C-alpha positions in Angstrom: 57.6 106.0 83.9 61.2 104.9 83.2 64.1 106.8 84.8 66.1 107.0 81.6 65.1 106.3 78.0 67.5 104.4 75.8 67.7 106.9 72.9 70.5 108.4 71.0 73.7 107.4 69.3 75.2 105.9 72.5 72.6 103.2 72.8 72.9 102.5 69.0 76.7 102.1 69.3 76.2 99.9 72.3 73.7 97.7 70.6 75.9 97.5 67.5 78.8 96.2 69.6 76.5 93.6 71.2 75.5 92.5 67.7 79.2 92.2 66.7 79.6 89.6 69.5 81.0 91.7 72.3 79.9 90.9 75.8 77.9 93.5 77.8 80.9 94.6 79.7 83.1 94.8 76.5 80.4 96.9 74.8 80.2 99.3 77.8 84.0 99.6 77.7 83.9 100.5 74.0 81.2 103.0 74.6 83.1 104.7 77.4 86.2 104.9 75.2 84.1 106.6 72.5 82.6 109.1 75.0 86.1 109.9 76.3 87.4 110.4 72.7 84.6 112.9 72.0 85.2 114.8 75.2 89.0 114.9 74.5 88.3 116.3 71.0 85.9 118.9 72.3 88.2 120.1 74.9 91.1 120.4 72.5 89.0 122.0 69.8 87.8 124.7 72.3 91.3 125.5 73.3 90.6 124.9 77.0 93.6 122.8 77.6 95.2 125.0 80.3 96.1 122.9 83.3 93.8 123.2 86.3 95.4 123.7 89.7 93.5 122.1 92.5 93.9 122.3 96.3 93.6 119.3 98.5 91.9 119.7 101.9 95.3 120.4 103.5 95.7 123.5 101.3 98.6 122.1 99.3 98.5 122.6 95.5 97.9 119.5 93.5 99.0 119.4 89.8 
């Protein structure tokens, strides 16, 4: 049984880029860009754009 199945719009987009003549690496880069855009739109649409304050191991705040 395969670990992951190539289903969904992501693999369709990837295959379309390959068909357009992009290399495997270029197609992956395009797909990553599209995923990032979707995440960005979702975050901003939800209104969850408040900055997150993190602490590093030393206990200092990181912005």
